[in-house]
All heavy atoms as an XYZ file, in Angstrom:
875
protein
N      24.105     -0.979     -4.043
C      23.247      0.174     -3.802
C      22.418      0.495     -5.049
O      21.248      0.799     -4.935
C      24.104      1.360     -3.401
C      23.254      2.601     -3.197
C      23.959      3.637     -2.419
C      23.204      4.917     -2.443
N      22.348      5.176     -1.382
N      23.039      0.422     -6.211
C      22.303      0.720     -7.441
C      21.150     -0.266     -7.632
O      20.064      0.118     -8.079
C      23.245      0.672     -8.642
N      21.386     -1.527     -7.275
C      20.335     -2.545     -7.395
C      19.160     -2.205     -6.482
O      18.012     -2.328     -6.881
C      20.918     -3.910     -7.059
C      19.923     -5.010     -7.108
C      19.482     -5.751     -6.069
C      19.204     -5.478     -8.253
N      18.549     -6.666     -6.482
C      18.356     -6.509     -7.833
C      19.186     -5.125     -9.588
C      17.509     -7.184     -8.678
C      18.348     -5.809    -10.437
C      17.530     -6.824     -9.981
N      19.452     -1.762     -5.255
C      18.374     -1.386     -4.328
C      17.594     -0.197     -4.857
O      16.369     -0.167     -4.771
C      18.937     -1.064     -2.945
C      19.215     -2.309     -2.119
C      19.573     -1.949     -0.715
N      20.988     -1.558     -0.762
C      21.577     -0.770      0.086
N      20.922     -0.267      1.086
N      22.850     -0.468     -0.039
N      18.281      0.786     -5.420
C      17.608      1.963     -5.969
C      16.721      1.548     -7.143
O      15.564      1.966     -7.241
C      18.638      3.035     -6.403
C      17.971      4.144     -7.184
C      19.373      3.592     -5.192
N      17.264      0.706     -8.017
C      16.486      0.230     -9.162
C      15.253     -0.550     -8.709
O      14.147     -0.324     -9.197
C      17.354     -0.636    -10.077
C      16.650     -1.247    -11.283
C      16.118     -0.141    -12.193
C      17.598     -2.161    -12.033
N      15.445     -1.472     -7.756
C      14.303     -2.247     -7.244
C      13.266     -1.339     -6.603
O      12.065     -1.536     -6.786
C      14.773     -3.285     -6.224
C      15.365     -4.491     -6.870
C      15.714     -5.603     -5.938
N      15.177     -5.492     -4.605
C      15.635     -6.133     -3.568
N      16.658     -6.941     -3.704
N      15.107     -5.998     -2.383
N      13.718     -0.338     -5.873
C      12.805      0.601     -5.232
C      11.998      1.370     -6.267
O      10.783      1.527     -6.134
C      13.595      1.571     -4.358
O      12.752      2.557     -3.834
N      12.669      1.837     -7.313
C      11.967      2.583     -8.362
C      10.980      1.691     -9.102
O       9.865      2.111     -9.422
C      12.962      3.194     -9.342
C      13.709      4.367     -8.759
C      14.644      4.995     -9.757
C      15.370      6.168     -9.125
N      16.225      6.846    -10.079
N      11.384      0.447     -9.376
C      10.483     -0.480    -10.052
C       9.261     -0.787     -9.184
O       8.134     -0.832     -9.681
C      11.218     -1.774    -10.403
C      12.240     -1.583    -11.511
S      13.260     -3.040    -11.815
C      12.040     -4.276    -12.147
N       9.489     -0.984     -7.899
C       8.378     -1.251     -6.988
C       7.445     -0.051     -6.925
O       6.220     -0.214     -6.914
C       8.911     -1.591     -5.596
N       8.003      1.159     -6.893
C       7.196      2.364     -6.868
C       6.350      2.473     -8.133
O       5.167      2.786     -8.076
C       8.079      3.606     -6.722
C       7.328      4.913     -6.727
C       6.451      5.097     -5.520
O       6.715      4.567     -4.452
N       5.375      5.839     -5.665
N       6.941      2.165     -9.286
C       6.203      2.227    -10.546
C       5.064      1.203    -10.551
O       3.956      1.510    -10.981
C       7.141      1.981    -11.731
C       8.077      3.137    -12.001
S       9.365      2.861    -13.247
C       8.654      1.750    -14.388
N       5.346     -0.012    -10.067
C       4.291     -1.030    -10.001
C       3.178     -0.612     -9.054
O       2.000     -0.787     -9.347
C       4.873     -2.375     -9.553
C       5.549     -3.137    -10.658
C       5.767     -4.580    -10.262
N       6.633     -4.729     -9.115
C       7.949     -4.840     -9.167
N       8.556     -4.833    -10.317
N       8.643     -4.979     -8.065
N       3.576     -0.048     -7.907
C       2.578      0.392     -6.929
C       1.694      1.483     -7.524
O       0.468      1.447     -7.398
C       3.270      0.896     -5.666
C       2.299      1.293     -4.572
C       2.950      1.634     -3.238
N       4.121      2.470     -3.331
C       5.351      2.080     -3.008
N       5.596      0.870     -2.597
N       6.369      2.918     -3.113
N       2.293      2.454     -8.203
C       1.518      3.528     -8.815
C       0.591      2.987     -9.898
O      -0.566      3.408     -9.994
C       2.452      4.594     -9.385
C       3.148      5.416     -8.315
C       4.209      6.339     -8.876
O       4.447      6.327    -10.108
O       4.817      7.074     -8.080
N       1.082      2.050    -10.696
C       0.246      1.465    -11.749
C      -0.931      0.710    -11.136
O      -2.067      0.816    -11.619
C       1.076      0.526    -12.619
N      -0.679     -0.055    -10.060
C      -1.766     -0.782     -9.386
C      -2.791      0.178     -8.808
O      -3.999     -0.054     -8.915
C      -1.215     -1.672     -8.273
C      -0.590     -2.956     -8.749
C      -0.351     -3.924     -7.604
N       0.355     -3.352     -6.473
C       1.670     -3.395     -6.298
N       2.431     -3.973     -7.176
N       2.216     -2.861     -5.228
N      -2.313      1.267     -8.192
C      -3.232      2.237     -7.606
C      -4.086      2.895     -8.686
O      -5.284      3.112     -8.490
C      -2.470      3.291     -6.797
C      -1.838      2.763     -5.537
C      -2.838      2.189     -4.562
O      -3.944      2.743     -4.406
O      -2.534      1.147     -3.951
N      -3.474      3.213     -9.816
C      -4.236      3.812    -10.921
C      -5.281      2.840    -11.455
O      -6.419      3.224    -11.733
C      -3.292      4.238    -12.045
C      -2.461      5.452    -11.720
C      -1.427      5.757    -12.793
O      -1.455      5.124    -13.868
O      -0.596      6.642    -12.548
N      -4.897      1.569    -11.586
C      -5.843      0.560    -12.055
C      -7.005      0.400    -11.075
O      -8.168      0.325    -11.481
C      -5.154     -0.787    -12.236
C      -4.234     -0.843    -13.423
C      -3.458     -2.141    -13.476
O      -3.802     -3.094    -12.738
O      -2.503     -2.223    -14.267
N      -6.677      0.350     -9.782
C      -7.719      0.217     -8.762
C      -8.672      1.405     -8.797
O      -9.890      1.235     -8.729
C      -7.105      0.123     -7.359
C      -6.478     -1.186     -7.046
C      -5.945     -1.129     -5.627
C      -5.032     -2.258     -5.293
N      -4.496     -2.144     -3.926
N      -8.113      2.603     -8.891
C      -8.952      3.803     -8.903
C      -9.854      3.814    -10.130
O     -11.050      4.112    -10.032
C      -8.083      5.058     -8.875
N      -9.294      3.469    -11.281
C     -10.093      3.450    -12.503
C     -11.194      2.394    -12.414
O     -12.343      2.649    -12.793
C      -9.205      3.183    -13.711
N     -10.851      1.232    -11.893
C     -11.841      0.170    -11.753
C     -12.935      0.581    -10.772
O     -14.122      0.402    -11.034
C     -11.174     -1.121    -11.287
C     -12.086     -2.318    -11.092
C     -12.758     -2.691    -12.401
C     -11.299     -3.492    -10.550
N     -12.525      1.155     -9.648
C     -13.493      1.569     -8.626
C     -14.465      2.595     -9.190
O     -15.674      2.503     -8.999
C     -12.749      2.133     -7.421
C     -13.634      2.401     -6.234
C     -12.836      2.900     -5.037
N     -11.899      1.892     -4.586
C     -10.680      2.154     -4.149
N     -10.235      3.384     -4.105
N      -9.891      1.182     -3.744
N     -13.927      3.583     -9.903
C     -14.777      4.625    -10.474
C     -15.708      4.032    -11.525
O     -16.891      4.364    -11.582
C     -13.914      5.767    -11.070
C     -14.761      6.695    -11.909
C     -13.234      6.535     -9.949
N     -15.178      3.142    -12.353
C     -16.012      2.581    -13.415
C     -17.096      1.653    -12.870
O     -18.168      1.563    -13.434
C     -15.152      1.829    -14.423
O     -14.643      0.647    -13.856
N     -16.817      0.973    -11.772
C     -17.771      0.005    -11.241
C     -18.804      0.655    -10.326
O     -20.004      0.453    -10.479
C     -17.039     -1.133    -10.493
C     -18.014     -2.034     -9.786
C     -16.213     -1.932    -11.473
N     -18.336      1.446     -9.350
C     -19.285      1.978     -8.370
C     -19.457      3.480     -8.421
O     -20.368      4.008     -7.799
C     -18.892      1.572     -6.931
C     -17.548      2.168     -6.549
C     -18.929      0.096     -6.756
C     -17.163      1.944     -5.110
N     -18.589      4.163     -9.117
C     -18.690      5.621     -9.175
C     -18.146      6.262     -7.913
O     -18.201      5.691     -6.834
N     -17.607      7.443     -8.050
C     -16.982      8.140     -6.927
C     -17.989      8.450     -5.822
O     -17.701      8.312     -4.646
C     -16.303      9.446     -7.416
C     -15.784     10.255     -6.255
C     -15.200      9.128     -8.403
N     -19.187      8.830     -6.197
C     -20.180      9.241     -5.200
C     -20.645      8.092     -4.320
O     -21.182      8.319     -3.245
C     -21.383      9.868     -5.897
N     -20.427      6.852     -4.730
C     -20.946      5.713     -3.985
C     -19.913      5.047     -3.093
O     -20.160      3.980     -2.559
C     -21.525      4.714     -4.962
C     -22.678      5.318     -5.746
C     -23.255      4.361     -6.707
N     -23.935      3.301     -5.984
C     -24.319      2.168     -6.530
N     -24.091      1.941     -7.800
N     -24.933      1.253     -5.829
N     -18.738      5.645     -2.935
C     -17.726      5.057     -2.056
C     -18.207      5.129     -0.616
O     -18.776      6.120     -0.190
C     -16.398      5.781     -2.201
C     -15.715      5.500     -3.481
S     -14.121      6.290     -3.504
C     -13.499      5.672     -5.020
N     -17.949      4.078      0.130
C     -18.442      4.020      1.490
C     -17.344      3.908      2.523
O     -16.177      4.180      2.250
N     -17.729      3.480      3.706
C     -16.799      3.379      4.820
C     -15.643      2.425      4.551
O     -14.553      2.598      5.065
C     -17.534      2.912      6.069
C     -18.415      3.947      6.648
C     -19.109      3.408      7.882
N     -19.491      4.527      8.694
C     -19.202      4.650      9.976
N     -18.572      3.690     10.591
N     -19.564      5.708     10.633
N     -15.885      1.387      3.779
C     -14.850      0.408      3.499
C     -13.679      0.964      2.706
O     -12.623      0.345      2.634
N     -13.851      2.123      2.116
C     -12.799      2.729      1.312
C     -11.935      3.697      2.114
O     -11.063      4.346      1.547
C     -13.420      3.478      0.128
C     -14.170      2.540     -0.792
O     -13.589      1.519     -1.197
O     -15.342      2.816     -1.085
N     -12.173      3.783      3.409
C     -11.424      4.730      4.233
C      -9.970      4.321      4.354
O      -9.647      3.143      4.469
C     -11.999      4.795      5.645
C     -13.251      5.590      5.769
C     -13.608      5.681      7.231
C     -14.830      6.528      7.436
N     -15.128      6.649      8.845
N      -9.111      5.311      4.355
C      -7.695      5.089      4.592
C      -7.372      5.399      6.046
O      -6.652      4.674      6.704
C      -6.847      5.959      3.649
C      -7.026      5.468      2.216
C      -5.389      5.947      4.058
C      -6.349      6.327      1.185
N      -7.934      6.486      6.547
C      -7.628      6.911      7.913
C      -8.858      7.536      8.534
O      -9.641      8.193      7.861
C      -6.486      7.933      7.863
C      -5.811      8.145      9.177
C      -4.531      8.973      9.041
N      -3.524      8.230      8.304
C      -2.930      8.672      7.210
N      -3.191      9.864      6.734
N      -2.041      7.944      6.579
N      -9.031      7.330      9.843
C     -10.139      7.920     10.586
C      -9.583      8.840     11.667
O      -8.684      8.443     12.412
C     -10.999      6.827     11.267
O     -11.526      5.975     10.263
C     -12.132      7.438     12.072
N     -10.130     10.042     11.735
C      -9.785     11.001     12.787
C     -10.995     11.098     13.703
O     -12.027     11.617     13.303
C      -9.460     12.380     12.190
C      -8.267     12.342     11.266
C      -8.412     12.038      9.916
C      -6.996     12.606     11.753
C      -7.315     11.999      9.067
C      -5.893     12.574     10.911
C      -6.066     12.265      9.581
O      -4.980     12.230      8.748
N     -10.889     10.599     14.928
C     -11.995     10.593     15.869
C     -11.766     11.701     16.890
O     -10.969     11.564     17.824
C     -12.088      9.228     16.553
C     -13.310      9.105     17.417
O     -13.602      9.985     18.209
N     -14.005      7.997     17.264
N     -12.461     12.816     16.687
C     -12.267     13.988     17.543
C     -12.745     13.734     18.964
O     -12.102     14.154     19.919
C     -12.997     15.198     16.961
C     -12.452     15.592     15.633
C     -12.914     15.202     14.413
C     -11.313     16.403     15.385
N     -12.136     15.730     13.418
C     -11.145     16.477     13.977
C     -10.416     17.078     16.200
C     -10.126     17.199     13.389
C      -9.407     17.809     15.603
C      -9.260     17.866     14.225
N     -13.874     13.037     19.123
C     -14.438     12.796     20.451
C     -13.523     11.968     21.336
O     -13.445     12.189     22.539
N     -12.839     11.005     20.743
C     -11.943     10.137     21.514
C     -10.475     10.515     21.349
O      -9.589      9.827     21.856
C     -12.160      8.683     21.105
C     -13.562      8.206     21.425
C     -13.791      6.786     20.939
O     -12.904      6.134     20.429
N     -15.008      6.314     21.118
N     -10.220     11.588     20.614
C      -8.849     12.085     20.410
C      -7.914     10.999     19.889
O      -6.809     10.801     20.385
C      -8.292     12.678     21.715
C      -8.942     13.978     22.121
C      -8.658     15.072     21.099
O      -7.512     15.398     20.835
N      -9.699     15.626     20.518
N      -8.382     10.278     18.840
C      -7.523      9.230     18.288
C      -7.554      9.242     16.768
O      -8.488      9.744     16.158
C      -7.888      7.869     18.839
C      -9.112      7.255     18.279
C      -9.391      5.891     18.931
N     -10.795      5.615     18.869
C     -11.426      5.198     17.777
N     -10.750      4.974     16.681
N     -12.716      5.004     17.790
N      -6.512      8.672     16.203
C      -6.364      8.534     14.761
C      -6.100      7.064     14.481
O      -5.281      6.437     15.149
C      -5.174      9.366     14.227
C      -4.980      9.148     12.738
C      -5.373     10.827     14.533
N      -6.797      6.503     13.481
C      -6.571      5.123     13.075
C      -6.250      5.094     11.601
O      -6.985      5.652     10.798
C      -7.820      4.256     13.340
O      -8.129      4.302     14.721
C      -7.598      2.822     12.907
N      -5.140      4.459     11.249
C      -4.819      4.225      9.850
C      -5.295      2.815      9.541
O      -4.828      1.847     10.136
C      -3.318      4.360      9.589
C      -3.036      4.298      8.103
O      -3.038      3.172      7.567
O      -2.845      5.356      7.478
N      -6.248      2.699      8.623
C      -6.883      1.412      8.359
C      -6.021      0.490      7.511
O      -6.257     -0.716      7.498
C      -8.252      1.636      7.703
C      -9.179      2.411      8.574
N      -9.756      1.889      9.697
C      -9.587      3.700      8.500
C     -10.516      2.801     10.272
N     -10.418      3.919      9.566
N      -5.040      1.028      6.812
C      -4.159      0.176      6.010
C      -3.203     -0.579      6.913
O      -3.069     -1.788      6.809
C      -3.373      1.008      5.001
C      -4.280      1.689      3.990
C      -3.538      2.722      3.209
N      -3.101      3.798      4.110
C      -2.440      4.865      3.728
N      -2.104      5.004      2.468
N      -2.096      5.797      4.584
N      -2.526      0.140      7.794
C      -1.526     -0.487      8.656
C      -2.141     -1.012      9.952
O      -1.519     -1.800     10.651
C      -0.425      0.516      8.997
O      -0.934      1.569      9.796
N      -3.352     -0.552     10.271
C      -4.014     -1.000     11.491
C      -3.560     -0.272     12.742
O      -3.903     -0.666     13.851
N      -2.803      0.787     12.596
C      -2.280      1.502     13.759
C      -3.283      2.528     14.267
O      -3.902      3.245     13.491
C      -0.992      2.221     13.419
C      -0.438      3.002     14.582
S       1.209      3.534     14.258
C       1.774      3.816     15.910
N      -3.427      2.588     15.591
C      -4.261      3.591     16.249
C      -3.402      4.373     17.225
O      -2.646      3.788     17.992
C      -5.435      2.933     16.991
O      -6.248      2.242     16.040
C      -6.277      3.963     17.729
N      -3.510      5.700     17.179
C      -2.762      6.591     18.064
C      -3.773      7.419     18.836
O      -4.715      7.951     18.252
C      -1.830      7.521     17.244
C      -1.136      8.522     18.134
C      -0.828      6.711     16.464
N      -3.578      7.555     20.118
C      -4.520      8.277     20.966
C      -4.182      9.732     21.206
O      -4.625     10.289     22.202
N      -3.413     10.346     20.333
C      -3.026     11.755     20.520
C      -3.309     12.530     19.244
O      -2.405     12.910     18.507
C      -1.548     11.824     20.896
C      -1.260     11.124     22.230
C       0.198     11.126     22.580
N       0.688     12.486     22.667
C       1.970     12.805     22.558
N       2.866     11.892     22.355
N       2.346     14.065     22.644
N      -4.575     12.777     18.981
C      -4.997     13.450     17.754
C      -4.320     14.811     17.580
O      -3.846     15.145     16.500
C      -6.518     13.608     17.731
C      -7.115     14.355     16.545
C      -6.782     13.636     15.245
C      -8.605     14.498     16.693
N      -4.273     15.590     18.635
C      -3.652     16.920     18.548
C      -2.207     16.849     18.109
O      -1.759     17.649     17.270
N      -1.461     15.895     18.638
C      -0.055     15.736     18.269
C       0.080     15.325     16.809
O       0.985     15.777     16.111
C       0.606     14.692     19.186
C       2.105     14.646     19.011
O       2.745     15.717     19.058
O       2.636     13.535     18.829
N      -0.832     14.494     16.334
C      -0.812     14.093     14.922
C      -1.042     15.316     14.047
O      -0.315     15.557     13.080
C      -1.878     13.003     14.634
C      -2.031     12.775     13.138
C      -1.526     11.713     15.343
N      -2.047     16.111     14.374
C      -2.384     17.278     13.564
C      -1.302     18.347     13.600
O      -1.152     19.116     12.649
C      -3.719     17.866     14.010
C      -4.927     16.947     13.813
C      -6.178     17.598     14.367
C      -5.101     16.584     12.353
N      -0.533     18.392     14.685
C       0.561     19.356     14.788
C       1.849     18.841     14.157
O       2.850     19.551     14.128
C       0.806     19.702     16.257
C      -0.330     20.504     16.870
C      -0.169     20.683     18.373
O       0.883     20.274     18.923
O      -1.095     21.226     18.985
N       1.828     17.613     13.657
C       3.018     17.057     13.016
C       4.039     16.524     13.999
O       5.220     16.438     13.677
N       3.595     16.138     15.170
C       4.504     15.653     16.211
C       4.907     14.194     16.054
O       4.766     13.592     14.988
N       5.401     13.627     17.161
C       5.894     12.257     17.156
C       4.800     11.248     16.821
O       5.075     10.200     16.229
C       6.521     11.924     18.503
C       7.811     12.664     18.759
C       8.413     12.338     20.116
O       7.982     11.345     20.741
O       9.303     13.079     20.538
N       3.562     11.551     17.201
C       2.475     10.630     16.891
C       2.257     10.523     15.391
O       1.992      9.435     14.864
C       1.184     11.073     17.573
O       1.336     11.037     18.976
N       2.373     11.640     14.679
C       2.260     11.608     13.226
C       3.407     10.790     12.633
O       3.200      9.993     11.719
C       2.262     13.017     12.629
C       2.240     13.070     11.102
C       0.971     12.419     10.552
C       2.355     14.503     10.620
N       4.607     10.970     13.177
C       5.756     10.188     12.704
C       5.489      8.696     12.878
O       5.811      7.895     11.994
C       7.025     10.575     13.462
C       7.478     12.000     13.165
O       7.071     12.543     12.117
O       8.231     12.551     13.989
N       4.897      8.316     14.004
C       4.596      6.903     14.260
C       3.582      6.362     13.250
O       3.732      5.253     12.732
C       4.078      6.722     15.684
N       2.547      7.153     12.967
C       1.537      6.727     11.987
C       2.181      6.587     10.616
O       1.968      5.585      9.913
C       0.353      7.725     11.936
C      -0.565      7.416     10.771
C      -0.420      7.709     13.244
N       2.977      7.558     10.223
C       3.602      7.515      8.903
C       4.591      6.357      8.795
O       4.691      5.720      7.748
C       4.289      8.849      8.589
C       3.311     10.009      8.494
S       1.857      9.679      7.459
C       2.614      9.418      5.885
N       5.305      6.052      9.858
C       6.232      4.911      9.830
C       5.458      3.605      9.689
O       5.892      2.696      8.980
C       7.114      4.890     11.085
C       8.178      3.819     11.046
C       9.084      3.892      9.825
O       9.450      5.006      9.385
O       9.431      2.811      9.293
N       4.300      3.519     10.335
C       3.497      2.298     10.193
C       2.995      2.150      8.759
O       2.947      1.040      8.217
C       2.321      2.292     11.177
O       1.292      3.175     10.770
N       2.653      3.256      8.114
C       2.213      3.214      6.716
C       3.388      2.824      5.811
O       3.227      2.022      4.888
C       1.603      4.565      6.278
C       1.336      4.585      4.787
C       0.328      4.831      7.054
N       4.571      3.374      6.089
C       5.751      2.992      5.303
C       6.007      1.481      5.420
O       6.327      0.820      4.434
C       6.984      3.762      5.763
C       7.001      5.188      5.295
C       8.317      5.879      5.670
N       8.084      7.285      5.765
C       7.913      7.969      6.890
N       7.995      7.373      8.051
N       7.679      9.255      6.864
N       5.867      0.947      6.620
C       6.025     -0.494      6.821
C       4.998     -1.281      6.029
O       5.316     -2.296      5.407
N       3.764     -0.805      6.048
C       2.685     -1.458      5.289
C       3.012     -1.440      3.797
O       2.852     -2.452      3.103
C       1.367     -0.746      5.583
C       0.214     -1.270      4.812
C      -0.543     -2.374      5.105
C      -0.335     -0.713      3.614
N      -1.522     -2.530      4.152
C      -1.419     -1.526      3.224
C      -0.013      0.379      2.831
C      -2.176     -1.267      2.095
C      -0.770      0.636      1.693
C      -1.836     -0.186      1.343
N       3.490     -0.296      3.293
C       3.843     -0.180      1.884
C       5.013     -1.111      1.530
O       5.010     -1.744      0.479
C       4.188      1.261      1.518
C       3.011      2.226      1.467
C       3.504      3.661      1.332
C       2.079      1.871      0.323
N       6.020     -1.182      2.415
C       7.148     -2.092      2.172
C       6.658     -3.534      2.103
O       7.084     -4.301      1.231
C       8.203     -1.949      3.263
C       9.128     -0.776      3.080
C      10.295     -0.827      4.041
N       9.895     -0.768      5.435
C       9.780      0.357      6.143
N      10.042      1.517      5.581
N       9.412      0.315      7.403
N       5.758     -3.899      3.002
C       5.205     -5.260      2.983
C       4.500     -5.538      1.664
O       4.642     -6.624      1.095
C       4.233     -5.468      4.141
C       4.916     -5.478      5.496
O       6.164     -5.568      5.539
O       4.196     -5.395      6.517
N       3.717     -4.568      1.172
C       3.028     -4.760     -0.111
C       4.041     -4.899     -1.247
O       3.862     -5.700     -2.158
C       2.098     -3.580     -0.432
C       0.980     -3.319      0.562
C      -0.098     -4.382      0.626
N       0.171     -5.497      1.513
C       0.198     -5.469      2.854
N      -0.001     -4.369      3.499
N       0.436     -6.557      3.553
N       5.123     -4.093     -1.203
C       6.153     -4.172     -2.242
C       6.836     -5.536     -2.238
O       7.080     -6.120     -3.296
C       7.198     -3.064     -2.068
C       6.678     -1.698     -2.430
O       5.626     -1.615     -3.113
O       7.307     -0.704     -2.043
N       7.148     -6.037     -1.048
C       7.781     -7.351     -0.945
C       6.838     -8.422     -1.480
O       7.248     -9.309     -2.233
C       8.193     -7.650      0.514
C       8.578     -9.110      0.690
C       9.337     -6.738      0.930
N       5.566     -8.338     -1.119
C       4.587     -9.307     -1.625
C       4.516     -9.261     -3.150
O       4.437    -10.300     -3.809
C       3.208     -9.041     -1.029
C       3.106     -9.381      0.434
C       1.796     -8.924      1.059
O       0.918     -8.400      0.329
O       1.643     -9.089      2.278
N       4.559     -8.062     -3.715
C       4.507     -7.918     -5.173
C       5.761     -8.502     -5.817
O       5.668     -9.182     -6.845
C       4.349     -6.450     -5.559
N       6.922     -8.251     -5.227
C       8.158     -8.809     -5.771
C       8.146    -10.333     -5.727
O       8.532    -10.996     -6.688
C       9.372     -8.275     -5.002
C       9.768     -6.832     -5.281
C      10.840     -6.379     -4.303
C      10.248     -6.678     -6.705
N       7.699    -10.889     -4.609
C       7.626    -12.345     -4.472
C       6.660    -12.914     -5.508
O       6.952    -13.916     -6.162
C       7.219    -12.744     -3.036
C       6.866    -14.216     -2.944
C       8.329    -12.391     -2.066
N       5.517    -12.281     -5.676
C       4.532    -12.747     -6.656
C       5.098    -12.655     -8.068
O       4.914    -13.579     -8.881
C       3.247    -11.933     -6.542
N       5.805    -11.559     -8.378
C       6.406    -11.399     -9.703
C       7.459    -12.474     -9.951
O       7.514    -13.066    -11.034
C       7.047    -10.019     -9.859
C       6.032     -8.905     -9.959
O       4.833     -9.199    -10.139
O       6.439     -7.727     -9.854
N       8.289    -12.737     -8.947
C       9.329    -13.755     -9.096
C       8.714    -15.144     -9.232
O       9.189    -15.956    -10.028
C      10.299    -13.696     -7.920
C      11.187    -12.470     -7.961
C      12.077    -12.337     -6.745
O      12.065    -13.241     -5.873
O      12.802    -11.334     -6.660
N       7.653    -15.417     -8.488
C       6.979    -16.718     -8.595
C       6.361    -16.885     -9.977
O       6.455    -17.962    -10.578
C       5.921    -16.847     -7.512
N       5.747    -15.826    -10.491
C       5.147    -15.890    -11.823
C       6.222    -16.087    -12.881
O       6.043    -16.872    -13.818
C       4.352    -14.616    -12.100
N       7.347    -15.407    -12.724
C       8.450    -15.555    -13.681
C       9.014    -16.971    -13.620
O       9.304    -17.576    -14.658
C       9.544    -14.527    -13.397
C      10.710    -14.587    -14.360
C      10.310    -14.333    -15.802
O       9.383    -13.539    -16.040
O      10.928    -14.944    -16.692
N       9.155    -17.507    -12.427
C       9.660    -18.878    -12.278
C       8.695    -19.871    -12.925
O       9.127    -20.832    -13.576
C       9.859    -19.205    -10.806
N       7.428    -19.620    -12.759
C       6.423    -20.511    -13.353
C       6.489    -20.445    -14.879
O       6.429    -21.466    -15.564
C       5.031    -20.107    -12.861
C       3.949    -21.095    -13.162
C       2.655    -20.691    -12.482
C       1.582    -21.724    -12.705
N       0.335    -21.362    -12.038
N       6.632    -19.233    -15.421
C       6.755    -19.077    -16.874
C       8.022    -19.762    -17.379
O       8.014    -20.421    -18.414
C       6.768    -17.600    -17.267
C       5.398    -16.953    -17.242
C       5.429    -15.580    -17.901
N       6.245    -14.618    -17.201
C       5.840    -13.829    -16.212
N       4.598    -13.889    -15.814
N       6.652    -12.988    -15.631
N       9.104    -19.617    -16.639
C      10.373    -20.224    -17.034
C      10.280    -21.734    -17.022
O      10.787    -22.399    -17.932
C      11.489    -19.775    -16.089
O      11.718    -18.399    -16.225
N       9.644    -22.290    -16.011
C       9.521    -23.752    -15.936
C       8.632    -24.273    -17.052
O       8.867    -25.349    -17.579
C       9.003    -24.191    -14.573
O       7.643    -23.833    -14.401
N       7.637    -23.551    -17.452
C       6.780    -23.958    -18.585
C       7.583    -23.956    -19.866
O       7.459    -24.842    -20.698
C       5.598    -23.018    -18.739
C       4.518    -23.242    -17.747
C       3.329    -22.378    -18.108
N       2.454    -22.230    -16.973
C       1.663    -21.207    -16.768
N       1.646    -20.206    -17.630
N       0.886    -21.143    -15.718
N       8.428    -22.947    -20.031
C       9.246    -22.848    -21.233
C      10.227    -23.998    -21.331
O      10.467    -24.535    -22.407
N      10.811    -24.431    -20.210
C      11.742    -25.558    -20.214
C      11.021    -26.861    -20.529
O      11.547    -27.714    -21.202
C      12.433    -25.653    -18.870
C      13.527    -24.625    -18.697
C      14.380    -24.963    -17.496
N      13.611    -24.863    -16.271
C      13.698    -23.861    -15.391
N      14.515    -22.887    -15.639
N      12.967    -23.850    -14.316
N       9.789    -27.027    -20.032
C       9.031    -28.249    -20.283
C       8.683    -28.382    -21.764
O       8.725    -29.460    -22.324
C       7.748    -28.282    -19.461
C       7.990    -28.520    -18.001
C       6.690    -28.526    -17.228
C       6.927    -28.682    -15.743
N       5.698    -28.618    -14.989
N       8.361    -27.256    -22.411
C       7.990    -27.282    -23.814
C       9.178    -27.636    -24.707
O       9.029    -28.260    -25.728
C       7.399    -25.939    -24.249
C       6.036    -25.689    -23.672
C       5.506    -24.337    -24.124
C       4.141    -24.067    -23.513
N       3.623    -22.767    -23.895
N      10.376    -27.190    -24.325
C      11.549    -27.433    -25.152
C      12.133    -28.814    -24.918
O      12.954    -29.276    -25.679
C      12.645    -26.368    -24.889
O      12.999    -26.400    -23.515
C      12.163    -25.003    -25.293
N      11.755    -29.515    -23.833
C      12.330    -30.828    -23.568
C      11.625    -31.920    -24.308
O      10.638    -31.898    -24.856
C      12.335    -31.214    -22.113
O      11.777    -30.354    -21.232
């Protein structure tokens, strides 16, 4: 359990650092005022009574229930949690692959 808590905290720290880097880069490159549709996280479509989370790709057709904090909001938030877990797993795999690559280089140099 302690290992899972530690891994979770480390993943959270990496995620926050990546988000800060992305935000700083975005602001420095294009400026806040120039952000466009591609930067959207979620769309609330009042005319069609639907909500789309662009990160997880989930669309819910009950806007009122989402805004009231009902089951539809829970479904959207669970899809985002799944998306975040997937990103964390990808980051862990990439970190482990990079570490393995560094380790194999170190062994080759010493042989």
